[in-house]
C-alpha positions as CSV (number, residue, x, y, z in Angstrom):
1,M,41.6,-121.4,-7.9
2,K,37.9,-122.0,-7.3
3,R,35.5,-119.5,-8.9
4,N,31.9,-118.9,-8.4
5,S,29.7,-119.3,-11.5
6,R,29.6,-115.5,-12.2
7,E,33.4,-115.3,-12.1
8,A,33.6,-118.4,-14.3
9,A,31.0,-116.9,-16.8
10,T,33.0,-113.7,-16.9
11,A,36.2,-115.5,-17.5
12,V,34.8,-117.6,-20.3
13,A,33.1,-114.6,-21.9
14,N,36.6,-112.9,-21.8
15,G,38.2,-116.1,-23.3
16,A,39.9,-117.3,-20.2
17,F,39.0,-120.3,-18.0
18,E,40.6,-123.0,-15.9
19,D,40.3,-126.6,-17.2
20,G,39.7,-128.3,-13.8
21,E,43.3,-129.2,-13.4
22,N,44.3,-125.6,-12.4
23,N,45.6,-124.9,-15.9
24,Q,44.6,-121.5,-17.1
25,H,43.7,-121.0,-20.7
26,N,43.2,-117.8,-22.7
27,G,41.7,-117.2,-26.1
28,T,44.9,-118.4,-27.8
29,S,44.6,-121.9,-26.3
30,L,44.0,-125.0,-28.4
31,V,41.3,-126.0,-26.0
32,E,37.9,-125.6,-27.7
33,P,35.8,-122.8,-26.3
34,A,32.8,-125.2,-26.1
35,S,34.5,-127.1,-23.3
36,G,34.7,-123.8,-21.4
37,D,31.0,-123.1,-22.0
38,L,30.2,-126.6,-20.6
39,R,32.3,-125.9,-17.5
40,V,30.4,-122.6,-16.9
41,I,27.1,-124.4,-17.5
42,L,28.1,-127.1,-15.0
43,S,29.2,-124.6,-12.5
44,G,25.9,-122.7,-12.8
45,L,23.9,-125.9,-12.4
46,Q,25.8,-126.9,-9.3
47,T,25.3,-123.4,-7.9
48,M,21.6,-123.6,-8.5
49,R,21.4,-127.1,-7.1
50,D,22.9,-125.7,-3.9
51,G,20.1,-123.2,-3.6
52,D,21.8,-120.0,-5.0
53,F,19.2,-118.6,-7.4
54,S,21.2,-115.5,-8.1
55,V,23.4,-117.4,-10.6
56,C,23.0,-116.7,-14.3
57,L,24.7,-117.7,-17.5
58,P,26.0,-115.1,-20.0
59,G,23.3,-113.5,-22.1
60,S,26.0,-112.8,-24.8
61,W,26.4,-116.5,-25.9
62,I,25.0,-117.3,-29.3
63,G,23.8,-120.4,-31.0
64,L,23.1,-123.6,-28.9
65,P,25.1,-122.3,-25.9
66,G,23.0,-119.1,-26.0
67,K,19.7,-121.1,-26.1
68,I,20.9,-123.2,-23.2
69,A,21.9,-120.1,-21.2
70,D,18.6,-118.4,-21.9
71,T,16.6,-121.5,-20.8
72,F,18.8,-121.9,-17.7
73,N,18.3,-118.3,-16.8
74,S,14.6,-118.6,-17.2
75,I,14.5,-121.7,-14.9
76,V,16.6,-119.9,-12.3
77,A,14.4,-116.9,-12.4
78,A,11.3,-119.1,-11.9
79,N,12.9,-120.9,-9.0
80,Q,13.9,-117.6,-7.4
81,Q,10.3,-116.4,-7.7
82,M,8.9,-119.6,-6.3
83,A,11.4,-119.5,-3.4
84,Q,10.3,-116.0,-2.6
85,E,6.7,-116.9,-2.7
86,L,7.2,-119.9,-0.5
87,K,9.1,-117.7,2.0
88,R,6.1,-115.3,2.0
89,V,3.3,-117.9,2.4
90,G,5.3,-120.4,4.5
91,P,4.4,-118.9,7.9
92,L,0.7,-118.7,6.9
93,W,0.7,-122.3,5.8
94,T,2.3,-123.4,9.0
95,S,-0.2,-121.4,11.1
96,S,-3.1,-123.1,9.2
97,L,-1.7,-126.6,9.8
98,L,-1.4,-125.9,13.5
99,I,-5.0,-124.8,13.7
100,F,-6.2,-128.0,11.9
101,Q,-4.0,-130.1,14.1
102,D,-6.5,-129.5,16.9
103,F,-9.3,-131.1,14.9
104,P,-8.3,-134.6,14.0
105,L,-10.1,-136.1,11.0
106,K,-11.9,-139.4,11.6
């Protein structure tokens, strides 16, 4: 079963995740939780790479995974803000380029 990064983050936060081979694990599994954290991080990175800036990693993680999640969430928020700003000024920039296109530089 494919999950989006939010579902995966929730599953890991609750102690359950899939290991990539469609094997579900819960908190009693012998699989180390760190591998689940890495899977959620990878899912979040792939989601962000695909242009979905609504993704975020759990704020409840502690230690190194928590620092990674905080940094990731900050980067995603900055990218979301930049994407919104580019959407806002894009039409203005395009209009400006069309005006200057009539005046070739020599």
